[in-house]
Every structure is written in structure tokens, then in C-alpha cells.
C-alpha positions in Angstrom: -5.5 13.6 23.1 -9.1 12.5 23.4 -11.2 11.4 20.4 -14.9 12.0 20.2 -15.9 12.4 16.6 -18.5 11.6 14.0 -17.2 11.1 10.5 -18.3 9.4 7.3 -15.3 7.0 7.1 -12.7 5.7 9.6 -9.5 4.3 8.1 -7.6 2.0 10.4 -3.9 1.8 9.5 -1.6 4.2 7.7 0.4 1.9 5.6 0.4 2.0 1.8 -3.2 0.8 1.6 -4.6 3.2 4.3 -2.7 6.2 2.9 -3.9 5.4 -0.6 -7.5 5.3 0.7 -6.9 8.6 2.5 -5.5 10.3 -0.6 -8.6 9.4 -2.6 -11.0 10.3 0.2 -9.2 13.7 0.6 -10.4 14.6 -2.9 -14.0 13.8 -2.0 -16.7 15.6 0.0 -16.7 12.9 2.6 -15.3 13.4 6.1 -12.8 10.8 7.5 -10.2 10.1 10.0 -7.0 8.1 9.6 -6.0 6.1 12.7 -2.5 4.7 13.2 -0.9 3.2 16.3 2.7 3.7 15.1 4.5 5.7 12.5 2.7 6.3 9.2 4.2 4.1 6.4 3.5 0.6 7.8 5.8 -2.3 7.0 7.4 -0.1 4.3 9.5 1.5 7.0 11.3 -1.8 7.7 12.0 -2.7 4.0 15.5 -1.9 2.8 14.9 -1.8 -0.9 11.8 -1.5 -3.2 12.3 -2.4 -6.8 8.9 -3.6 -8.1 6.7 -0.5 -7.6 5.7 1.0 -11.0 7.4 4.3 -11.9 10.1 3.8 -9.2 13.2 2.0 -10.5 14.6 1.4 -7.0 14.3 3.1 -3.7 14.2 2.4 0.0 10.9 1.4 1.8 11.4 4.5 4.0 11.7 6.8 1.0 8.6 5.3 -0.7 6.6 5.6 2.6 7.7 9.2 2.9 6.4 10.0 -0.6 3.0 8.5 0.4 2.9 10.5 3.6 4.0 13.7 1.8 1.3 13.4 -0.9 -1.3 12.8 1.8 -0.1 15.8 3.8 -0.3 18.0 0.7 -4.0 17.2 0.6 -4.4 18.0 4.3 -4.3 14.4 5.5 -2.5 13.6 8.8 -2.8 10.4 10.8 -4.2 10.4 14.3 -2.4 8.3 16.9 -4.7 5.7 18.4 -4.8 1.9 18.9 -8.1 0.5 17.7 -9.5 -1.8 20.3 -12.9 -2.8 18.9 -15.3 -2.1 16.0 -19.0 -2.4 16.9 -21.9 -2.5 14.4 -24.3 0.3 15.4 -27.6 1.0 13.6 -26.6 1.9 10.1 -23.0 2.6 10.9 -20.1 1.7 13.2 -18.7 2.6 16.6 -14.9 2.5 16.7 -13.4 2.2 20.2 -9.8 3.3 20.5 -7.2 3.9 23.2 -7.9 7.7 22.7 -11.6 7.6 22.7 -14.4 6.7 20.3 -15.5 7.6 16.7 -18.8 6.9 15.0 -18.9 6.5 11.3 -20.9 5.2 8.3 -18.1 3.0 6.9 -14.8 1.5 8.1 -11.8 0.8 5.9 -9.5 -1.7 7.8 -5.9 -1.6 6.7 -4.1 -2.9 9.8 -1.9 -5.4 7.9 -0.2 -8.5 9.3 1.0 -9.5 12.7 3.7 -12.2 13.4 2.6 -14.5 16.1 6.1 -15.9 16.8 8.8 -14.4 19.0 11.5 -13.0 16.8 14.8 -15.0 16.6 18.0 -13.5 17.9 19.1 -10.9 15.4 15.9 -11.0 13.4 14.7 -7.5 14.2 18.3 -6.1 14.0 18.8 -7.3 10.5 15.2 -7.0 9.2 15.5 -5.2 5.8 19.3 -6.0 5.8 19.5 -9.6 4.7 16.2 -10.6 6.3 12.9 -10.3 4.6 9.3 -11.6 5.1 8.4 -11.4 1.5 10.1 -13.4 -1.3 7.9 -11.9 -4.0 9.0 -8.5 -2.8 12.7 -9.1 -2.4 13.5 -12.2 -4.3 14.9 -10.2 -7.3 17.8 -9.1 -5.2 18.9 -12.7 -4.9 19.0 -13.6 -8.5 21.9 -16.0 -9.0 22.6 -16.1 -5.2 21.8 -18.3 -2.2 18.7 -17.9 -0.1 17.6 -19.6 3.1 13.9 -20.0 3.9 12.5 -21.3 7.2 8.9 -22.1 8.2 6.1 -24.5 7.1 2.8 -24.5 5.3 1.4 -23.4 1.9 2.5 -19.8 2.0 6.1 -20.8 2.9 6.1 -23.5 0.1 5.0 -20.9 -2.5 7.7 -18.5 -1.4 10.3 -21.3 -1.8 9.1 -22.1 -5.2 9.2 -18.4 -6.2 12.8 -18.1 -5.0 13.8 -21.3 -6.8 13.2 -19.5 -10.1 15.5 -16.7 -9.2 18.2 -17.8 -6.7 21.0 -20.2 -7.7 20.4 -22.2 -4.5 17.6 -22.3 -2.0 17.9 -24.1 1.4 14.5 -24.7 3.1 14.3 -25.5 6.8 11.0 -27.4 7.2 10.3 -27.7 10.9 8.2 -30.9 10.3 9.7 -34.3 9.7 7.9 -34.6 6.4 5.5 -32.8 4.1 2.7 -35.2 5.2 1.7 -35.7 1.6 1.2 -32.0 0.9 1.4 -31.8 -3.0 2.9 -28.3 -2.9 5.5 -29.4 -0.4 6.3 -32.5 -2.3 6.9 -30.5 -5.4 9.8 -28.8 -3.6 11.7 -32.1 -3.6 11.6 -32.0 -7.5 13.3 -28.6 -7.7 17.0 -29.2 -8.5 18.2 -26.1 -6.8 16.1 -26.5 -3.6 17.6 -28.4 -0.6 15.0 -29.4 2.0 16.2 -29.9 5.6 13.4 -31.7 7.6 13.1 -31.2 11.3 15.3 -28.1 11.2 14.6 -25.2 13.6 16.3 -21.8 13.1 17.9 -20.3 16.2 19.6 -17.0 15.4 21.0 -14.7 12.8 24.6 -13.4 12.8 26.3 -10.7 10.8 27.9 -7.3 10.8 26.1 -4.8 8.6 23.6 -7.4 7.4 22.6 -11.0 8.2 25.3 -13.3 6.9 24.6 -16.6 8.8 21.8 -18.5 10.4 22.4 -20.9 13.2 19.9 -23.8 13.4 19.4 -27.1 15.1 18.6 -30.4 13.5 18.6 -33.8 15.1 19.9 -32.2 18.3 23.0 -30.8 16.5 23.6 -27.1 16.1 24.7 -26.0 12.6 25.4 -22.9 10.6 24.1 -21.8 7.2 25.7 -18.9 5.2 23.6 -17.2 2.6 22.9 -13.9 0.8 19.3 -13.6 2.0 17.1 -15.1 4.7 13.3 -15.5 4.8 12.0 -16.6 8.3 8.3 -17.3 8.0 6.5 -17.8 11.3 2.8 -17.7 12.3 1.9 -14.7 10.3 -1.7 -13.7 10.8 -4.0 -10.8 10.0 -4.0 -8.1 12.6 -7.8 -8.3 13.0 -8.4 -8.7 16.7 -10.4 -5.5 16.8 -12.9 -7.0 14.4 -13.5 -10.1 16.5 -17.0 -9.2 17.7 -18.3 -8.7 14.1 -20.0 -11.4 12.2 -17.8 -11.5 9.0 -16.4 -14.2 6.8 -12.7 -15.1 7.4 -10.0 -17.2 6.0 -8.2 -17.9 9.3 -7.4 -14.5 10.6 -7.5 -12.8 7.2 -10.8 -11.2 6.1 -12.6 -12.4 3.0 -13.5 -9.6 0.6 -15.4 -9.0 -2.6 -12.5 -8.8 -5.1 -14.3 -6.0 -7.0 -15.0 -3.6 -4.1 -12.8 -5.0 -1.2 -16.0 -5.0 0.9 -16.2 -7.7 3.5 -19.3 -9.8 4.1 -20.6 -7.0 6.4 -21.8 -4.0 4.3 -19.7 -0.9 4.5 -16.8 -2.7 6.2 -13.9 -2.6 3.7 -10.7 -4.6 4.2 -7.6 -3.6 2.2 -3.9 -4.3 2.0 -2.3 -7.3 3.7 -5.3 -7.9 6.1 -7.5 -9.0 3.1 -7.6 -12.7 2.1 -5.9 -12.2 -1.2 -3.3 -14.2 -3.1 -0.7 -11.4 -3.5 0.5 -9.0 -0.9 2.6 -6.2 -2.5 2.9 -2.5 -2.1 1.2 -2.0 -5.5 -1.8 -4.2 -4.6 -2.1 -2.5 -1.3 -2.2 0.9 -2.9 -4.8 -0.2 -5.5 -7.0 -1.8 -2.8 -7.1 1.5 -0.9 -8.1 3.3 -4.0 -10.9 0.8 -4.8 -12.3 0.8 -1.3 -12.2 4.6 -1.1 -13.9 5.2 -4.4 -16.6 2.6 -3.5 -17.2 4.5 -0.2 -17.5 7.8 -2.1 -20.0 6.5 -4.6 -22.1 4.7 -2.0 -22.2 7.3 0.8 -22.8 10.3 -1.5 -26.1 8.6 -2.5 
């Protein structure tokens, strides 16, 4: 397939945020195209259980993703397979270069989510969604009164440990550094009675049958084993924003700073939604709302 189109809006990414934006745009007079390099649904497809989406008591990530896709399809929306390589500012709009051709548009809604910069551990992909999660605020409720293991370092990881400490009976935290280096948020973990911090500990692999049951790790040159009910390996997560690298926009590391009211970046008519935006909470419900907000802002602005 070869792309060569001119539309009002290009949506990049068909996860909850991108699909939500598409659903709102489908009810408007604006023309748009939804680009996705994989299967529609985004990270929902790898989440075993969803229990914090309003109106849905409990379901699988796949089932919730399917409901998003089905609603979009009922409005005539389908995703177009393409890997976006670059977004270029052009006159009063944008040129979107993809693996399948190029698209010109008046506005871009970027919803490409998060990329993990570290090589997955042995068993990590196999058990993702089955004992392994990348989001404590998403899946912590399933570990109420149970044992959780977290590995990683940095502010985001420390916050996830603190969140889990309020739910799990026991949290073991593998901090790859030898100390918190005076980080106040890290030091606070040492005050939590149900949090055990293992400094200088590096995870190696996950072992289990139907789900992850054990993590092997090394500390002080000795290989050890931890058993738990849930594991949260946090690596070098970053915003999947390489295709925006040539644009002059404000960032928070690899995440894109946005106007919290409109989800517009510092570059007019470039909207950033879902996990790619520099926001304090990354959940399915916030992703969906960000898509709705960006789309309605596009509709009001471009119709003028």
C-alpha cells in the first residue's frame, strides 16, 4: 500500500488515546487518517486484567481494546498500517513521512505511547500480563494483601513502590544503585515498614509455569531467588517520540510537554496524548480522555 493523502488531521497510534480521538473526529466534518505500526489497541493488548476503567467491573486488556476498535469501526474508522518516520512542519500544516508514503495535514495528534529502552529479561515477554506488569497503579489492586517485587531506579519507580506499599502486604524493591544518593523520595521508602530495599541488586530472569512465580537476581556477586505474586520490572521507559525529533517542541526528557487544558504541545496544532504526553498519571481512562480533548480542540479550531 502506498500513502499519498491530504487530510485535516493525522492521528499517530491506535491505542486507547488514538482510538478515542478517532471516535470523536469520526463524528465531525473533518477528514483524518489513523496510522498504526502494529495491531490496534496498543499496550492494552498485553494487559491481562483491567479493573479500574469506569463502567467496566473487570475485563481483559484485549477485550477492552476490542471494544474500542469495534466502536471506531461502527463509525467507519479503520487504522492504516504504517510506521511514522518523521513529522515536518510545513507552511501552515505538517508533512508526515511514513514507511508507506507521505500525508499532509493541518494538525497532528501524536499517540505513540511508551518505548522501553532496555532489553527484556529472560521470561519478561513470556509472562507480561501474567504476573508481570509495567504499571503498579494499573495492576496494584490485584496484589492487595500479597507480595510484590519491583526492580528499577528513579522517581517513577520510587512512586510505584510507594503506591504498592499501600496495597501489598510486602514489597521487595531491587534498587540497582548502592544507595538513594540522598533522593528524598527514595529515602522515604526506607521508612515504609512493609518495604524491603535490596541495594545493588540486578534482576536476571523470571521463572514460572502459567505465570511468573519467581525472579532470579544477583547481589554482591551472588545469584538469588525471590518468590512473589506479582513483579514490576521498570527499565528505561521513554516516550516513543523519535519521529518528532526534528521539531522544535518543549520536552520533559523524551516525553512531550503539553497544555493540560488542550493537550497541545508548544508547537501549534501538534497535539500529544496518552502515554507520550508529560503527565503525572498514565492510565487507560486518562488516555481516552486526552484523545477526546485533543480531537474536540481540533474540531473547534479547524472548522474556523
